[in-house]
N, C-alpha and C positions, 0 to 999 in steps of 0.2 A: 133272344134277346140284342136288341139295334144297336150298337157299336159308333161312337163316333169318330166324326173322321180324321184322320191322320197327317196332320196339313201344318207345316209351321203357321200359314197367317192365323188357321185355325186355333193352335197352340196361343196364338201370340194375344187373339181373342179374348181371349179362357183371361188367361193371365189379366191383361185388364179389367174385363169384368169382376173378376174377384178382388182385383185393387178399386172398382169404382161402389162394390157392396160394401168393402172393407171401409171405406172411403162413409158410406152412407150410413153403416152404424156407429161411426166415429163421430160425424157434424149435425146428422139427421135425428137418429135415434132419441139424445140428448132431450128434445124436444118433448117425447111422450112424459120424461118422470122432470120436467124441468116445474113442474108443482110441488111434489109430494117433496122436491130437496127444498122449494122457499119456502115453505111454509113447516120446514122441518119435520114432515110425519115418516122422513125416512134421511138418513144417513147418505151423501152422497155415492160411497161406497157401495150402500145395499143400495141403494138404487140402481146405481150401473149393474149391479150382479144379476138384481132380479129383470133387467130388461133385458141385459143379456140369454136372460132363459128363455124369457117370453117370447123376445123376435125371433131366435129359433123354431120357437114350437109353433108360432106366427106363422112362418116362412113353409114349414115343413105341413102342418097340417091345412090349410088353407088351398096350398097347392095340390098337395091327393083327393081334394073334398071338393074345392070349387073354384078350376084356374081358370076364371075368367080375366083377368087381369094378363094372368100372360099370355093368353090368347090373345089380345088388343093390341099389348105390345107386336107380335109378332108379324100383327098385320098390316103397322104403322106405313113401312115405305118398301118399294121396291126398288131394289138392290142390280136385276138385269140381270143377265143370265150367265154372265161373268164371274165366276167367284172368287177369282183373285180379287179382282176392281173389287166386288160387292162385298167381301171381307177386309177390303182396307178401308172402306168406307165405313164400314163396321168398326172397325178402330179407331177411325179417325175421331168418330162420335165420343169415345170412352174416354179416348185422350182429354178431350172439350170438357167432359166432365170432372176426370182429375182436377185438370186446371181449374177451372171456376171455385169448385168446393173448397178447393186448399185456399185459394185466395181472402176468400170471403169468409172461411174460419179464421183463418190469421188477425182479420179483425172482430171477430166473436159476431159474424151476422150469421143466425139461422137461413139456410137455404135449402129448397129444394132441387135435390139429385132426379126425384122426381121430373118435375118438368126439365132438367137440367139433361136428363136422357132422350125424351120429344124434339126437343130444339135442335142437339146436337144431331142426332138421327136424320131430321127433317135436314138440318144443314148439309148434311153430307151428302143423303140423298138429290138434294140439287146441285149439288159439283159436278154429279153424273151426267154421262148423255140423255138427255129428253127432260133436266129440269124437275118443275113444279110436274111433270107429271109421274115422276116417281113420289110422290106422295099421294096419301090417299086421305083423302078431306075427312070423311065420313069415320074414321079415328080421329082427327084434331077434331070434329065437332063431339066427339065421344068425352076427349079431355078438357072441354072449355066447359061440358056441360059440370064435369068432378070440379072442377077450377070455381066454378061459382057454387055449384051446391054444398061441395065440404066450405068455404071461407064464410058464406052466408046461412049456414046450417047453425056451423061451429056458432057465430057472431051473435045470432039468435037466442039457441038454446042456452049458450052461457050467460049471456041476461037474464033470459028464466030462470034456469038453476042457483041463479049469482042471488036474485033477489028472496028467490023462498029458502035458501043455505042463512039466506040474514036474520032469519024469524027462529033460528036452530040456538037455543043459549040454553048452557048451565054445561058444569063438569060431564056431564053424563053422556051430552050429544059430540064435546070436545071428543073423550073417547071415542063414541061412535065414529067421528068424521075421522080419524086418524088412523083408526083401524081399514075405514069403508076407501083411505084414499090410498092406500098399499095395494087393495082388490084395484082400485081403479089406475091407479098407474102399470100396473102387470097388464088390465084388457087395452090400454092404450098403447105397451109398448108390443103384445100379442097384434094388436092390429096392422102397426107399423112393421113389422114382421109380413103378416098378413100381404100387404101394399105392396113393398116396398118387393120385399120378397122375389113376391110373383114378376114383380116390371122385367127384374135382373133373368130370370128365369126363361123368361119371355124374349130375353135378346140371347143366349146362351141358343137357345131353337131356330131362331131369326139366323144366326152363324150359323149351325146344323146342315139347316133346311137347303140352305143360300150355296153349299157344296157340293151341291148337283144327286146326294145321297140321297137313300133311302131313313127318312128321318124321323122318331116322333110326329103321329099325327095329332091337331087339334083335343085338349085335353088331355094329351098325355105327356105325363111327367116322369124320367127316368128314376128311377129312388135314388143311385151313387149321386147324378148330379144336382138333386135338389140337397142330400145329404151335406155335402160341398160349400152350397150359396147360403144354405140357411147356418154353418157354422161359420163362413167367412164374415157374418153379419154380427153374428153372436159376439166375434172375437173383435171387430168393430167397436161394439158399443161397450164391450169390458175395457177399451182402453179411457173411454170416458168421452169427455165430454163440455167440461167445466167451463170455459168462456161463454158456449152456448145458451144452457142453462141460466148463469149471470145474464146475460142479454137480457132473453127473455123474461124471465120468471122474477128479477131484480132490480135491475136499469130499467125496464120497461111500465111494470106494476108490479109491488109485492101484492102475494094474497096470503091469508092466514087458511086458519082448515076448511075451515068452509068453502069460500070460493077455490081452494085448491082443487077440492074434490068436484063442484059443479064446473069446474073447467076440465077436468077431464073429464064427466060422464058427457060434456055437451061433446067435447072433441071425440070419444070413441064411438057413438049414437051416428055420428055423419059421415066417419070412417066406414061403419057398418054396414049402412045404406053404402056410398059407394060402392064397397068393393064388392057387394051381390050385384050389384048393379053392371059389375064390371069397369068402373071409370074409376082411370088411373089418378092419386091424385094425392096430394102431398100432406103427412103431417103434420110437416112444420108449420105452415100453410092452416091447416084447421084447429092445432093446436095453440096459433097467436093469437087467433079471431078469437077462441072459445077465450083463453085468458084477458084479454081486452074486453068482450063478453061480461065476463062474470065479474072484473072489475068497477066495469063503470057502471055497472048495476050497484052495488054498494060504495060507490060513490070515492073509490081508490083512490089517490093520485097517481093517477099515469102520466106520463113524463113521451108526449106526443114527438117529439124531434126524438126519442130515439124509434117509436113508433111509425116514423117515417121514412129513418134511415134502410129501417128493416123491408118495407114497400118497397122504398125504389130501389133495394136490392133484387127484391121477387122481380120486380118490372123488370130489370136491366137480364133475365136469368133469360128471356128467350130468345132479345135478338143475342147477345153475346155468344151464348153457346151454340144459336146458330149460326154465327159467323165463324167464330171457333172451329166449327164441325167442318162448316163448307171448307176453310181454308187448309186445314189440317185435308181436308181427305186430297185437294189438290194437292197439295204436299206431298202425301203418302202415295200417288198415281205415281208421280214425278218418281219414285224409288221402285216400279212393278217392271 
């Protein structure tokens, strides 16, 4: 069995990675259950507990069976041969994610730790000698493909399924949609774990490889590491995220049981496809686009000012986290 490296910087990297996973479960995972809580198919506490369990299962199972997303993240940036400098750069990227995500949560804005991770890693890589040569352009093409595919497909599927759900009338359909939304919320949380759990496993493995020791190869996930990451995400989800849910599924547009189910199914379909393709994508982006699609299909009154504020934060995530990663990396290098 391959043992992890014994290094103070790797220990700090591990703590920061777990902190990011915890924050991800706290701020990003609530999007998975937003529709179920808004439509009152589930209470907030029940939905948070369900999401915690399913996030854990998604992170664990997908990483064992199909670790394509983790391998994509491992190939994002080249941090050079010096392990101390490389691990300092990784720590800077993770610290940037925590700062950005907590700031966005303070205002109830759902943000994507997935894209914050990619931008933070790129910014810290640019701070190294060689600059842009440390960034893999092919991996960024995969990331941008996932961004376009997940949001576009979620919006389209949300509108289609929203129109279809409007034809479901009667008490029997109400009961069926309520039960279906519990299952679809579980599927969304599972797929969130499958996506985001793998991303941060990729960070762990990237740091492991940068120490210069013999670490796990592509497609290999150590079980203890997998368990720790999955548990951290489940714990973060259990802490809740009521502000995020209110912003997405109450302030922006409020859905009934039928449209809630449509948005869950639409976002789950988009996430499943992107996960199978190995594209790192955001549950936040997919679910918000699906909610807008389902709501607009049924002529629900959407608050476009709220949607615009969410979109603005999405757009700012890339430059903000890239800049934070760059500046923090330069600061950390001074401490070496």
